[in-house]
C-alpha positions as CSV (number, residue, x, y, z in Angstrom):
1,X,61.1,-59.7,66.7
2,X,63.8,-62.2,68.4
3,X,62.9,-64.1,71.9
4,X,65.8,-63.6,73.8
5,X,65.9,-60.5,73.2
6,X,62.1,-59.1,73.8
7,X,62.3,-59.0,77.8
8,X,65.6,-57.1,78.4
9,X,67.0,-53.3,77.2
10,X,69.8,-51.9,76.0
11,X,71.0,-50.9,79.4
12,X,70.6,-54.0,81.2
13,X,72.5,-55.8,78.0
14,X,75.2,-53.3,78.6
15,X,75.5,-53.6,82.0
16,X,75.6,-57.5,82.2
17,X,78.4,-57.4,79.3
18,X,80.3,-54.8,81.6
19,X,80.2,-57.2,84.3
20,X,82.1,-59.9,82.7
21,X,84.9,-57.6,81.0
22,X,85.8,-54.5,79.2
23,X,84.8,-53.5,76.0
24,X,83.9,-50.8,73.4
25,X,82.3,-49.5,70.6
26,X,84.5,-49.5,67.6
27,X,83.1,-48.0,64.5
28,X,84.1,-50.1,61.3
29,X,82.8,-50.1,57.5
30,X,80.5,-53.4,57.0
31,X,78.9,-54.3,53.8
32,X,80.7,-50.6,52.8
33,X,79.1,-48.4,55.3
34,X,79.6,-47.2,58.7
35,X,78.9,-49.6,61.8
36,X,79.3,-49.4,65.4
37,X,80.3,-53.0,66.6
38,X,80.7,-53.9,70.4
39,X,83.9,-55.8,70.7
40,X,86.2,-56.6,73.5
41,X,88.6,-53.8,74.6
42,X,91.8,-55.7,75.1
43,X,91.5,-59.1,73.3
44,X,95.4,-60.0,73.9
45,X,94.8,-59.3,77.7
46,X,92.0,-61.8,77.4
47,X,93.9,-64.3,76.1
48,X,96.4,-64.1,78.3
49,X,94.3,-64.6,81.7
50,X,92.9,-67.7,79.9
51,X,96.0,-69.0,79.1
52,X,97.8,-68.7,82.4
53,X,94.0,-69.9,84.0
54,X,94.4,-73.2,81.9
55,X,98.3,-73.8,83.0
56,X,97.2,-73.2,86.5
57,X,94.9,-76.1,85.8
58,X,91.6,-74.5,85.8
59,X,89.2,-76.7,83.3
60,X,86.7,-75.4,81.1
61,X,88.8,-72.1,80.2
62,X,87.6,-71.3,76.2
63,X,90.4,-69.4,74.4
64,X,88.5,-66.0,73.4
65,X,89.5,-66.1,69.9
66,X,86.3,-64.9,69.2
67,X,87.2,-61.6,71.0
68,X,89.0,-60.0,67.9
69,X,87.5,-59.4,64.2
70,X,89.6,-61.5,62.0
71,X,90.6,-60.5,58.3
72,X,88.8,-63.4,56.8
73,X,85.7,-62.1,58.1
74,X,86.1,-58.8,56.0
75,X,87.1,-60.7,53.3
76,X,83.7,-63.3,53.5
77,X,82.0,-59.7,53.6
78,X,83.7,-58.2,50.3
79,X,82.2,-61.7,48.8
80,X,79.0,-61.6,49.5
81,X,78.8,-58.4,46.5
82,X,78.9,-61.2,44.3
83,X,75.9,-63.5,46.3
84,X,72.1,-62.7,46.2
85,X,71.1,-62.6,49.9
86,X,68.3,-60.0,49.8
87,X,65.3,-61.3,52.0
88,X,67.2,-64.9,52.5
89,X,67.6,-66.8,55.7
90,X,71.6,-66.8,56.4
91,X,73.6,-68.9,59.1
92,X,76.6,-67.5,60.6
93,X,78.5,-70.5,62.5
94,X,81.0,-69.3,65.2
95,X,80.0,-65.6,64.5
96,X,82.6,-64.2,66.6
97,X,82.2,-60.2,66.4
98,X,80.1,-61.3,64.1
99,X,80.8,-59.4,60.7
100,X,80.3,-61.3,58.8
101,X,76.7,-62.2,59.7
102,X,76.0,-58.0,60.2
103,X,77.0,-58.2,56.9
104,X,74.4,-60.2,55.3
105,X,72.3,-58.4,57.3
106,X,73.2,-55.3,56.3
107,X,72.7,-56.4,52.9
108,X,68.9,-57.4,53.2
109,X,69.2,-61.0,54.4
110,X,67.2,-62.7,57.9
111,X,70.1,-63.8,60.0
112,X,70.7,-66.1,62.7
113,X,74.0,-65.7,64.4
114,X,75.9,-68.2,66.6
115,X,78.6,-68.9,68.1
116,X,79.6,-72.0,70.4
117,X,80.0,-70.1,74.0
118,X,77.8,-67.1,75.1
119,X,80.0,-64.5,75.5
120,X,80.7,-63.3,71.9
121,X,77.1,-63.1,71.8
122,X,76.3,-60.4,74.4
123,X,78.9,-58.0,72.2
124,X,76.7,-59.4,69.0
125,X,73.3,-58.6,70.6
126,X,74.6,-54.8,71.6
127,X,75.6,-54.3,68.0
128,X,72.4,-55.2,66.6
129,X,70.1,-54.7,68.8
130,X,68.7,-51.6,66.3
131,X,68.1,-54.0,64.0
132,X,67.1,-57.3,66.3
133,X,64.0,-57.9,64.4
134,X,66.6,-59.1,61.5
135,X,68.5,-61.5,63.6
136,X,67.9,-64.0,65.5
137,X,71.2,-65.0,68.2
138,X,71.6,-67.9,69.9
139,X,74.2,-70.5,70.5
140,X,75.4,-73.7,68.4
141,X,78.1,-75.9,69.0
142,X,79.3,-77.7,66.1
143,X,77.5,-81.3,66.0
144,X,76.1,-80.9,69.7
145,X,73.2,-77.8,69.2
146,X,71.2,-78.2,66.3
147,X,68.1,-75.7,65.2
148,X,65.1,-77.0,64.6
149,X,62.9,-77.0,61.9
150,X,64.7,-74.5,60.0
151,X,67.3,-74.4,57.0
152,X,69.2,-72.0,55.8
153,X,69.6,-71.4,51.8
154,X,73.6,-69.6,53.1
155,X,75.4,-70.6,55.8
156,X,78.6,-68.6,56.8
157,X,81.6,-68.8,58.4
158,X,84.9,-67.0,59.0
159,X,88.2,-69.0,60.4
160,X,86.4,-71.7,61.5
161,X,88.6,-74.4,60.1
162,X,91.8,-73.8,62.1
163,X,91.2,-76.8,64.6
164,X,91.7,-80.2,62.9
165,X,89.5,-81.7,65.3
166,X,87.0,-79.5,65.3
167,X,86.0,-80.5,61.0
168,X,83.9,-83.9,61.9
169,X,81.3,-81.4,64.2
170,X,81.5,-79.2,61.2
171,X,80.7,-80.9,58.8
172,X,77.9,-82.8,61.0
173,X,76.3,-79.1,61.4
174,X,76.9,-78.2,57.8
175,X,74.7,-80.9,56.5
176,X,72.2,-80.6,59.6
177,X,71.5,-76.6,58.6
178,X,72.0,-76.6,54.8
179,X,69.1,-76.4,53.0
180,X,68.4,-78.5,50.0
181,X,70.7,-76.7,46.6
182,X,72.2,-73.6,49.4
183,X,75.6,-72.9,49.5
184,X,78.3,-72.8,52.7
185,X,80.7,-69.7,52.1
186,X,83.4,-70.1,54.5
187,X,87.0,-68.0,54.5
188,X,90.1,-68.0,56.0
189,X,93.6,-66.2,55.0
190,X,95.0,-68.7,53.0
191,X,96.2,-70.9,56.3
192,X,98.4,-73.9,55.5
193,X,95.9,-76.4,58.0
194,X,92.6,-74.8,55.6
195,X,94.6,-76.5,52.5
196,X,94.3,-79.6,54.6
197,X,90.6,-79.0,55.1
198,X,90.4,-78.4,51.2
199,X,91.4,-81.7,50.8
200,X,89.4,-83.2,54.0
201,X,86.1,-81.6,52.9
202,X,86.2,-82.6,49.2
203,X,86.1,-86.7,50.4
204,X,83.4,-86.2,52.3
205,X,80.9,-85.6,49.2
206,X,81.1,-81.3,49.2
207,X,82.0,-79.7,45.9
208,X,84.3,-77.2,46.6
209,X,85.1,-73.9,44.7
210,X,87.9,-71.6,45.5
211,X,87.8,-67.8,45.6
212,X,90.4,-65.0,46.1
213,X,89.6,-61.8,47.7
214,X,92.3,-59.0,48.2
215,X,91.4,-56.2,50.8
216,X,92.9,-52.9,50.1
217,X,94.1,-52.5,54.0
218,X,97.0,-55.5,52.4
219,X,96.5,-57.1,49.2
220,X,99.8,-59.0,49.2
221,X,97.2,-61.1,51.9
222,X,94.5,-61.8,50.1
223,X,91.5,-63.6,51.8
224,X,90.1,-67.1,50.3
225,X,86.4,-68.0,49.8
226,X,85.7,-72.1,50.1
227,X,82.5,-72.3,48.2
228,X,80.8,-75.8,49.0
229,X,77.8,-77.7,47.9
230,X,76.4,-81.2,48.7
231,X,77.8,-83.5,46.3
232,X,75.7,-86.4,47.7
């Protein structure tokens, strides 16, 4: 069992989240099955609040982009139909609501879900409560934190390439955690900044393969899957 979940109850966890921000259960399809996801009730209001606090000069305020489930996660979920992950250790970086990592979990993987801030991890703990024996949940900041004594054959990340200044730290994190012969799967909705990332990452000793995933909700706006393997 996940050590950070052993000494609390779901009621205690729910109470702790409710004291921090408004949230709700959202039933969506993950891995082609219905799943109840704990999500922020009003992510737009949370973002406005964060911007106002930043404008007022408050330090350490992080934009809560994690509060929304992005289509890139749904695209990565769909791509996992093509990947053999049953009984495989999988790491999700910048998990946000946890959609991609949960998609791997529901396909039989042993998943470590991580994010650089604590609030989304509280919601993820709630979402995977019934499957917590399959999950580890912890904070992981690119280039700062490291999971000791473990590497992962598969690393997932949805919409984690949108900040250019984080690319070197992401590169370090991938090197630290990818198992020999493993693969990284990153998704994005064909952002221009990710086009730059595609060029940048190939100059840093990664083999790059690109895949296109169309989603039923909007086939004209597909999701890109960036598949990376170590070229060193």
